[in-house]
C-alpha positions in Angstrom: 0.0 0.0 0.0 1.3 3.5 -0.8 0.2 6.9 0.5 -1.7 9.1 -2.0 -4.3 11.8 -1.5 -7.8 11.1 -2.7 -7.9 14.6 -4.2 -5.1 13.6 -6.6 -6.9 10.7 -8.3 -8.8 10.9 -11.6 -9.9 7.3 -12.3 -10.7 6.0 -15.7 -13.2 3.5 -14.4 -15.5 3.2 -11.3 -17.0 0.1 -9.6 -19.7 0.8 -6.9 -21.3 -1.7 -4.6 -23.4 -1.5 -1.4 -21.2 -4.1 0.2 -18.5 -4.1 2.8 -15.2 -5.1 1.2 -13.2 -7.1 1.7 -15.0 -9.8 3.7 -14.7 -13.6 3.8 -17.8 -14.2 1.6 -18.6 -15.0 -2.0 -19.7 -11.5 -2.8 -16.2 -10.1 -1.9 -14.5 -12.7 -4.1 -16.7 -11.6 -7.0 -16.1 -7.9 -6.3 -12.3 -8.5 -6.1 -12.4 -10.3 -9.5 -14.4 -7.6 -11.2 -12.1 -4.8 -9.9 -9.0 -6.8 -10.9 -10.4 -7.2 -14.4 -11.1 -3.5 -14.6 -7.6 -2.7 -13.4 -6.3 -4.8 -16.3 -8.4 -2.9 -18.8 -8.1 0.7 -17.6 -5.3 2.9 -16.3 -7.0 3.2 -13.0 -10.2 2.1 -11.2 -12.0 3.5 -8.2 -13.9 1.1 -6.0 -16.6 2.8 -3.9 -18.0 0.5 -1.2 -18.9 0.1 2.5 -16.3 -0.2 5.3 -16.2 -1.4 8.8 -14.0 -1.4 12.0 -10.5 -0.1 11.5 -10.3 -0.9 7.8 -9.1 2.3 6.0 -11.5 4.8 4.5 -9.1 5.3 1.6 -6.7 2.8 0.3 -4.4 2.5 -2.8 -3.3 -0.8 -4.3 -1.3 -0.3 -7.5 -3.8 1.3 -9.9 -6.8 0.5 -7.7 -8.2 3.2 -5.4 -10.7 2.2 -2.7 -13.0 4.7 -1.1 -15.1 3.3 1.8 -18.3 4.6 3.5 -17.9 3.7 7.1 -21.0 5.4 8.7 -23.2 2.7 10.1 -27.0 2.8 10.6 -28.9 -0.2 11.8 -31.7 0.5 9.3 -30.5 -0.8 6.0 -32.5 1.8 3.9 -31.1 4.7 6.0 -27.6 3.3 5.5 -28.3 3.1 1.7 -29.4 6.8 1.8 -26.1 7.8 3.5 -24.2 5.7 1.0 -25.9 7.5 -1.9 -24.9 10.9 -0.6 -21.3 9.5 -0.2 -21.3 8.3 -3.8 -22.5 11.7 -5.1 -19.9 13.7 -3.2 -17.1 11.2 -4.2 -17.9 11.3 -7.9 -18.2 15.1 -7.9 -14.6 15.3 -6.7 -13.0 13.0 -9.2 -15.1 11.6 -12.0 -14.4 13.9 -15.0 -12.2 11.3 -16.8 -14.3 8.2 -16.2 -15.0 6.1 -19.3 -16.9 3.2 -17.6 -18.9 2.9 -14.4 -20.2 -0.4 -13.1 -22.7 -0.6 -10.3 -23.9 -3.7 -8.5 -27.2 -2.5 -7.0 -29.7 0.3 -7.3 -28.4 1.9 -4.1 -25.1 2.4 -6.0 -26.5 3.0 -9.5 -29.1 5.7 -8.8 -26.7 8.3 -7.4 -24.2 7.5 -10.1 -26.8 8.1 -12.8 -28.2 11.2 -11.2 -24.8 12.7 -10.7 -24.3 12.7 -14.4 -21.0 10.8 -14.4 -19.5 10.6 -17.9 -18.8 7.5 -19.9 -20.8 4.3 -20.3 -22.7 2.5 -17.5 -23.1 -1.2 -16.7 -25.6 -2.4 -14.2 -24.3 -5.7 -12.8 -27.5 -7.5 -11.8 -26.9 -10.3 -9.4 -30.3 -9.7 -7.8 -32.8 -6.9 -7.6 -33.8 -5.8 -4.1 -37.5 -6.2 -5.0 -36.8 -9.9 -5.6 -34.4 -10.5 -2.7 -35.3 -8.3 0.3 -38.2 -10.5 1.3 -35.8 -13.3 2.3 -34.2 -11.0 4.9 -37.3 -8.9 5.7 -40.3 -11.1 5.1 -42.9 -8.3 5.8 -41.4 -5.8 3.4 -43.6 -6.9 0.5 -46.6 -5.7 2.5 -45.2 -2.2 2.4 -46.5 -1.2 -1.0 -45.2 2.4 -0.8 -41.7 1.3 0.0 -41.7 -1.5 -2.6 -42.8 1.0 -5.2 -39.9 3.3 -4.4 -37.5 0.4 -4.6 -38.9 -0.7 -7.9 -38.7 2.8 -9.3 -35.0 2.9 -8.3 -34.4 -0.4 -10.0 -36.1 0.8 -13.2 -34.1 4.0 -13.2 -30.9 1.9 -13.2 -32.1 -0.6 -15.7 -33.3 2.0 -18.2 -30.4 4.3 -17.9 -27.6 1.7 -18.2 -25.9 1.1 -21.5 -25.7 -2.7 -20.8 -26.6 -5.2 -18.1 -24.2 -7.9 -16.8 -25.1 -11.0 -14.8 -23.5 -14.3 -13.8 -26.5 -16.4 -14.6 -28.7 -17.3 -17.6 -31.5 -17.7 -15.1 -31.1 -14.1 -14.0 -31.0 -12.9 -17.6 -34.3 -14.7 -18.3 -35.8 -13.1 -15.2 -34.8 -9.7 -16.4 -36.3 -10.4 -19.8 -39.5 -11.6 -18.2 -40.1 -8.1 -16.6 -39.7 -6.4 -19.9 -36.0 -5.5 -20.0 -35.0 -6.0 -23.6 -31.6 -4.3 -23.8 -28.2 -6.1 -24.1 -27.7 -8.6 -21.2 -24.3 -10.2 -21.0 -23.8 -13.4 -19.0 -20.4 -14.1 -17.7 -20.1 -16.6 -14.8 -18.2 -16.3 -11.5 -14.5 -17.1 -11.6 -12.3 -19.0 -9.2 -9.3 -17.3 -7.5 -6.0 -18.7 -8.6 -5.5 -20.0 -5.0 -8.1 -22.7 -5.6 -6.1 -24.2 -8.4 -3.1 -24.7 -6.1 -2.4 -27.1 -3.3 -1.0 -25.1 -0.4 -0.8 -26.8 3.0 -3.8 -26.5 5.3 -3.2 -25.3 8.8 -6.4 -26.7 10.3 -5.2 -29.7 12.3 -8.5 -31.5 12.4 -8.7 -31.8 8.7 -5.5 -33.9 8.6 -7.3 -36.7 10.4 -9.9 -38.9 8.7 -11.8 -38.2 5.6 -13.9 -35.1 4.9 -16.6 -33.6 2.8 -17.9 -30.1 3.4 -20.2 -27.2 2.9 -19.1 -23.5 2.8 -21.4 -20.5 2.5 -24.2 -18.8 4.4 -26.9 -20.4 6.4 -29.9 -18.7 4.7 -32.8 -21.0 4.3 -32.6 -21.1 0.5 -29.1 -22.5 0.8 -30.6 -25.8 2.1 -27.8 -26.7 4.6 -30.2 -28.7 6.7 -30.8 -31.1 3.8 -27.1 -32.1 3.7 -26.9 -32.3 7.5 -29.9 -34.6 7.7 -28.7 -36.7 4.9 -25.3 -37.2 6.5 -26.9 -38.1 9.8 -28.9 -40.8 8.0 -25.9 -42.6 6.7 -23.1 -41.5 9.2 -23.0 -45.0 10.8 -22.3 -46.6 7.4 -19.3 -44.3 6.7 -17.6 -44.0 10.2 -14.4 -42.8 8.6 -16.1 -39.7 7.1 -16.7 -36.3 8.7 -18.4 -33.0 7.6 -16.8 -29.6 7.6 -19.1 -26.5 7.7 -17.4 -23.1 7.0 -19.9 -20.3 7.5 -20.3 -16.7 8.6 -24.0 -17.2 9.1 -25.9 -15.2 11.8 -25.4 -16.3 15.4 -29.0 -17.5 15.7 -28.8 -19.6 12.5 -25.5 -21.2 13.7 -27.0 -22.0 17.1 -30.1 -23.6 15.5 -28.0 -25.7 13.1 -25.7 -26.9 16.0 -28.8 -27.8 17.9 -30.0 -29.9 15.0 -26.6 -31.6 14.7 -26.6 -32.5 18.4 -30.1 -33.9 18.2 -29.0 -36.0 15.2 -26.1 -37.4 17.3 -23.4 -36.4 14.9 -21.9 -33.6 16.9 -18.5 -35.3 17.0 -18.5 -35.8 13.3 -19.1 -32.1 12.2 -16.5 -29.4 12.5 -17.8 -25.8 12.4 -15.3 -23.1 11.3 -16.1 -19.3 10.8 -15.8 -17.9 7.3 -12.2 -18.0 6.1 -10.2 -15.6 3.8 -9.8 -16.8 0.3 -6.4 -18.3 0.6 -7.2 -20.2 3.8 -10.6 -21.4 2.4 -8.7 -22.8 -0.6 -6.4 -24.8 1.6 -9.3 -26.2 3.6 -11.2 -27.3 0.5 -8.0 -29.1 -0.6 -8.4 -31.4 2.4 -12.0 -32.4 1.4 -13.0 -35.2 -1.0 -16.1 -33.5 -2.2 -18.4 -30.6 -1.3 -22.2 -30.1 -1.3 -24.4 -27.3 -2.6 -28.0 -28.3 -1.5 -29.9 -25.2 -2.8 -33.6 -25.4 -2.2 -36.2 -25.2 -4.9 -37.4 -21.6 -4.1 -38.0 -18.6 -6.2 -34.7 -17.2 -4.9 -32.9 -20.0 -6.9 -35.3 -20.8 -9.7 -36.4 -17.3 -10.8 -33.8 -14.9 -9.5 -30.9 -17.2 -10.3 -27.3 -17.3 -9.2 -23.9 -18.8 -10.1 -22.9 -20.5 -6.9 -19.3 -19.5 -6.3 -19.0 -22.5 -3.9 -19.4 -24.8 -6.9 -16.9 -22.8 -9.1 -14.3 -22.8 -6.3 -14.7 -26.4 -5.4 -14.3 -27.5 -9.0 -11.2 -25.4 -9.4 -9.8 -27.3 -6.4 -10.5 -30.5 -8.2 -13.3 -31.4 -5.7 -16.6 -32.6 -7.2 -19.8 -31.1 -5.9 -23.1 -32.8 -5.1 -25.6 -30.1 -6.0 -29.4 -29.6 -6.2 -30.7 -30.5 -9.7 -31.8 -26.9 -10.5 -31.0 -24.9 -13.6 -28.4 -22.7 -11.9 -26.5 -25.9 -11.0 -27.0 -27.7 -14.3 -25.3 -24.8 -16.0 -22.1 -25.7 -14.1 -22.4 -29.4 -13.5 -23.0 -32.3 -15.8 -24.4 -35.2 -13.8 -21.9 -38.1 -13.4 -19.3 -36.3 -15.5 -17.9 -33.6 -13.1 -20.3 -33.8 -10.2 -23.7 -35.2 -9.0 -27.1 -33.6 -9.4 -29.7 -34.6 -6.8 -33.4 -33.6 -6.4 -33.5 -30.6 -4.1 -34.5 -31.4 -0.5 -34.8 -35.1 -1.3 -33.2 -36.4 1.9 -33.0 -40.0 0.8 -31.3 -39.2 -2.5 -28.9 -36.8 -0.9 -27.9 -39.5 1.6 -27.4 -42.1 -1.2 -25.3 -39.6 -3.1 -23.0 -38.8 -0.2 -22.7 -42.6 0.5 -21.9 -43.2 -3.2 -19.0 -40.7 -3.3 -17.7 -41.9 0.1 -17.5 -45.5 -1.1 -16.7 -45.3 -4.8 -13.2 -44.1 -5.2 -13.2 -44.7 -9.0 -16.2 -42.5 -9.5 -14.9 -39.9 -7.1 -11.6 -39.6 -9.0 -13.3 -39.4 -12.4 -15.6 -36.6 -11.2 -12.6 -34.8 -9.5 -10.5 -34.9 -12.7 -13.4 -33.6 -14.8 -14.4 -31.0 -12.3 -10.8 -29.5 -12.4 -10.8 -29.6 -16.2 -14.2 -27.8 -16.3 -12.9 -25.1 -14.0 -9.7 -24.6 -16.0 -11.7 -24.2 -19.2 -14.6 -22.1 -17.9 -13.9 -20.5 -14.6 -10.2 -19.7 -14.4 -9.7 -16.1 -13.6 -7.6 -15.2 -16.6 -10.2 -16.6 -19.0 -13.0 -14.8 -17.3 -11.1 -11.5 -17.1 -10.4 -11.7 -20.9 -14.1 -12.1 -21.5 -14.8 -9.1 -19.1 -12.2 -7.0 -20.8 -13.7 -7.7 -24.2 -17.1 -6.8 -22.8 -16.0 -3.6 -21.2 -14.3 -2.3 -24.4 -17.3 -3.4 -26.5 -19.6 -1.4 -24.2 -17.4 1.7 -24.4 -17.4 1.5 -28.2 -21.1 1.0 -28.7 -23.0 3.9 -30.4 -19.8 5.0 -32.0 -17.9 6.0 -28.8 
């Protein structure tokens, strides 16, 4: 890190997201990849995001400048309003040379559009708040006035962007279904280079016995309970196998899951670890034989869509994934070629699939080899960044620019 005044910078590109960065979660991995791709394409990139604790408000990493909003408000919408003001003031100071702005959400996009920032604009739609907020705030859909305001913000961003970017064909279809007919580019998540290496893991427990694992949040749509219940059903048949759960889920969700595990009598067979930084997570996955992605068949997964980074990173590490047989997983996994696809929430079939990979070394090795090849072909960061660079430059050139 080097010292430089914020007043000195005149970035050529800007990435804005209503997310704290960095954090040990999939969103941060994606943000880091996007910003890195932009830094390879443009002379300089400004990342405007949220901050926390003692992380610096302004940071310089080579040609990447990070400006963080660190004011916290317990009300998410109040926090979004403060972030919008922060964006407007930041762009007013330094945005005259910007050629491309990418924003990840309407809280970031609306102030960027209203500020009149020059250059082209890309709305990176991983989800729309009007689709997703009800999973965190179930009663929000009953607040018609608020939902109307949120939808208006989304439409402002969708209509005033030069292009839309998403990681999932399912999300692209969802956007088309609500009448968005402009260019939608689909480029999947990438795996950090660390997942393609085999660095030594420092977690002592993982060096004893055999392991499979889950990593990610504990939101209900992630379906972690399905995998836990399935493992409990066949744990006695594979006494040499243990389960790793790496999660930063909320305290109450962790407590409830631990209670379920105790009730199932497999507490000694399940290791809980808090969310890990990318490099450490990669070393932990290297110690596993396979991972699970038990997404539930909910609108969150079947309409909104996603590109589960847990699948991408596991495959990069050469670890096959047992995943729910949903479109978002079928886009990444071919059944019995580089992973297994199982009916979502079908406890018996999940148990049989875990048992199959635990006992069939020939199948496990075949899936592992093909998973790694798939990741090298489709999800390696250099390949994804080349696609992103081509897309960025194509967007800038459209309409004769």
